[in-house]
N, C-alpha and C positions, 0 to 999 in steps of 0.2 A: 328569300330565293328558294328555299326548300318547299315552302307552302305553295308557291307558284307551280313548281314541278309536280307536286301532288295533285293540284287542281287540273292540270293538263292531263295527267294520267286518268283522273276520274272522268273527264269529258270524253276522252278517247274510248274508255271502257263502256260508257253509256252509249256512244255511237255504234260500237260493235254490237251491243245488246239490242239496240233498236233495229239494226240491219238484220240481225238474226230473227227478230220478230216478224219481219216482212217476207221472209223466205217461206216457201211452201213445203209442206212435208206431210207425212202420214198422221202427225199428231193433230189433235183438235185445237181450235183457237184458245179455248179456255185453259187447256193444259199448257199450251205454249206461253200464255200470259203468266200463269202461275210459276212456271220454270224461270221465265225471264225476271220476274219480280224477286225471286230468291237469289238469282245470280247477281242482280244489281245491288241487293242489300249486302251480300257477301263482299262485293267489290268495294262498296262504301266503307264497310267495317275494316277491310284490309288497308284502305287508304288512310283512314283515321288513325289506325295503329301506327302506320309508317310515319305519319306527321307527328304523333305524340313521341315516338322514340327519337325522332330527329330533334325535337324541342328539348327532350331530356339530355341528349348528348351535348347540345349547345349550352345548356345550363351548367353541366358538369365542367365543360371547358372554361366557361367564364369563372366558375368558382376556383378552378385550379390556377388560373392566371392571377386572381385576386390574392390567393394564398401565397403564391410565389413572390408577388410584389410586396406583400406585407412582411414576409420573412426577410427579403432583401433590405427593406427600409428599416426594420427593427432587429438588429443583430442581438443574440443572447447576451445578457449582462454578465459580467465577470463575477464569479462567486467571491464573496468577501468573508475571510475567516474571522470568526469572533475572537475578541481578546480573551486570554485565559482568566478565569475567575479565581479569586482567593481560595475558594473551597475546593478547587481541583487538587491541591496538595493533600487535602484530607481524604479525597476519594480517588486514589490512584487507579490506573487501569489494572483490572484483575483478569485472571483466566476465567473462561466461561465453562462452568461444570457441565452444561448441556450441549457443548459443541460436539461435532462429529469426532469420535475417537479414532476413526480411520484416517483422519486428515494428517498430512505430514507434519511432524513436530521438529523443533530444533534439537540439536544434540543434547543441550542442557535440559530442555523440557522432557525429552524422552528418558534421560537418565534419572531425572527427579521422579517421574511417574513410575519407573521400575524400581525405585528405592535404592538406586546405586549410589546416591549421595547420602551418607549416614548422618544427616541432620535435617531438622524440620523447623518450620516457623512456629514459635510459641507466642500466642496472643496474650500479652499481659494487660492488666487493667490500665497501666499508664503508658508503657512502651513495649515494643516487640523485642524478642531475642531469639537466638537459635537454641534449639534443644538437640544435643548430640545423642545418637544411639549408643555410642561408645566414646570414651575419652579421646579428644583429638590427638593426644600424645601417642596413642596406639594405632592411629589411622595411617595407612600407607599413602604417601604423597603422590605416587604414580599409580593411577592417572587422576586422582581426585583434584590435585592442585591445577592440572591442565583443564579439567572439566569446569571447575569454578571460574577459571580465567575465561573460558568460552562463554560462560553464563553472564559475564559482564555486559554483553551486548543485548541482553534481554530487555524488553520494555514493559513487561507486564508483572504485576504482583501475583504471587510472592517470589517469583524467580529473581527479580531485581534485588530484593533484600537478602535472599539466601546466598546468591552468588557473591555479593559485596561483603557481607559479614562473614561468610564461610572462608573466603580468601584471606580476609584480615585475621581471623582467629586462628587459622591454620598456620600462618606465618608467625604468630605470637608465642607458639609453644617452644619449649626448651629444645635445643639442638635442631631448630628449624633450618639453619643455614646448611648443615650437612645434607639434609634431605632435599633442599630446594635448589642448590647450585647445579646438580646434574640435570635438572629439569628446565633450566633457564632457556636453552635453545628452543624448547617446545612451548614454553609459556609466552615468550616475547611475541611470536606471531599472533597470538590471541589478544595481547595487549595492543598491538599495532592495529588490529581490526577494530577494537573498541575506540581507539583514538581517531580513527578515520571515519567513524560513524557520524551521520548527519544529526542525530539527536544529541543535544547539549548534555543531558543528564548521563547518557552513555559515555560521552567523552570525559566528563568529570569523574565517573567511576573508574575508567581506564587510567586516568591521570593519578588518582589516589592509589590504585593498585600498583602502578609503576614505582611510585615513591616508596610504598611499603616493601616491595620486592628489593629495591635498591638498598634500603636500610638493613635488610637481612643478609643479602648476598654480597653487598659492597661492590668492589671492582669487577665482579663477574658479569655485570651488565654492560661494562664499557664497550666490549666488542660488538654489542648489538645496538648501541645507541644510535648509530647512523640510520637504522631502519625506523626509528621512532621519532627522531627530531624533525622529520619532514612535516608530520602532522602537527607537531608543537609549533613549528614556525608559521604554519598557516593559521593556527589558533591565536597567535599573538596579534593578528590583525583585528580580532574582535575585542572591543574595549572591556566587555564583561569577563573575558577569559584571560586577559593580559596579566592581571595580578596573580591568579592561581598558577598560571604556567610559569611565570617568573620565579615564584617561590618553589615550584617543583624543580626547576632547573638548578636552583641554588642547593636544594637537597641532593640532587644527583651529583653535583660537583663535590659536595661535602662527603658523600659516601663513596664516590668513585675516585677521588684524589685528583692529582695534576693531569693525569692522562685523560680523564673525563672532560677537563676544561678545554683541552685542545680539540677534542671531538665536538663539543658544543659550539665553540667559536668557529669551527669550519662550516657548520650548518647555519648558525645564527650569529653572524659577526657583531651584531649590536648588543650581545649579552655582556654584562659586566660581572667580573668575578667577585666572589664574596671576600677574597683575600686582598683586594686592591682598595 
């Protein structure tokens, strides 16, 4: 259709050019013929350009239609997550030393970078351990115990190891109960956040820390159990977590006494007491 329109324009322009050749004027016949030749050549060039541009537009439209049809008929395939490899446990996620230092860090990572946590990871030939800048007995629990509980949610090495081992070793010192009991209301929200985390390893670290805290402070945890048992109740639905959660509940009952049993039964009615 476009080519027919262009041909009609070309014929019309040639007719106008021929009529202008027959008109009389002061110019000579040779000059008029030369002028008309150039005019007709320019007209033909213009028409050819118009026809080429129209063809290119039609090609682009056809390509767009084909692309849209192929995209509609072939939806993107869902990404499949690969299975974890056995070697992943030997190569945990570590912090990137070349990352942007201005990037926002977590509370625990920022405290570790500023050396506000008086212990560091010591790489042994067989296993890792913590190296304290000063004896843990002389360390002030507030705010160190709260910061270590906050670090239980970390997912990168060495933060995961430092938070877990630091929390454990700090509660193992002599007279730890006297220092830890006043901080229970501040530590429990951190443990609750770890137990509500989607990462299974973070959940397990939070569960271990809760049992360790209960063993030290005893019934002081009972008044805060309601805030923690919701996450434990959800975790019981997972077959892999059912056994460790059940054992943790038994330890909580053992350390918290009869009062803790009533609280556990109110949130998890299927729980069986260790004394029955």
